[in-house]
C-alpha positions, 0 to 999 in steps of 0.5 A, spaced: 145 874 186 145 882 185 151 885 189 153 892 189 160 893 188 161 898 193 157 894 198 161 894 205 157 889 208 156 884 203 162 879 202 163 877 195 168 872 196 163 868 201 157 870 196 161 866 190 162 860 195 155 860 197 153 860 189 158 854 188 155 850 193 148 852 190 150 850 183 153 843 186 147 842 189 143 843 182 141 850 183 141 855 177 145 861 180 147 867 177 151 873 180 151 880 177 156 885 181 153 893 179 160 896 180 158 903 183 152 900 187 152 901 195 148 897 200 141 898 199 141 901 192 134 898 191 132 902 197 129 908 199 134 912 202 139 917 199 147 916 199 149 917 207 152 913 212 148 909 217 149 904 223 155 900 224 158 895 219 156 888 220 162 885 216 166 883 222 160 879 225 159 872 224 152 869 225 149 862 223 142 860 223 141 853 226 136 848 223 130 850 228 131 858 226 135 860 232 140 865 230 147 864 234 153 868 234 159 864 231 164 866 236 160 866 243 155 861 241 150 866 244 143 865 241 139 871 239 133 869 243 130 876 243 131 884 242 136 884 248 140 879 246 140 881 239 143 888 241 148 885 246 151 880 240 150 885 235 154 890 239 159 886 241 161 884 234 161 891 231 165 894 237 169 899 234 166 898 227 164 905 224 158 906 219 157 904 212 154 907 206 148 906 203 144 909 197 139 908 192 141 908 185 135 908 180 139 906 174 142 900 178 135 899 180 132 899 173 138 894 170 137 889 176 130 889 175 131 887 168 136 882 170 132 879 175 126 878 170 131 875 165 133 870 170 126 868 172 124 868 165 130 863 163 128 859 169 121 858 168 122 857 161 127 851 163 122 848 168 115 849 165 109 847 170 106 840 169 
């Protein structure tokens, strides 16, 4: 998991829980936090505020792929319901910062490559 330390949308404690669950299931997981990186540090846009902060939203994906709001149980069955659910859970939320960071992108690409090289070296194809 490659995480921006100043990403206001990614919940780092929740990421740690997911990583622990994956490890318990036998997966190799590494978490790296880039302390000054914002959301979309690997994107195309310069630093700026955007949209509404989704941190207050609680969504779950069911086995059939249906996305539901965990509080209301409403399903995102199309664009209209998506807007209703996201509008409801972001009510009162302000924008969040995004920002490309080329130095972090270079570091993350190297970290990702190192991780993949180690995984494939440990699990060679038959």
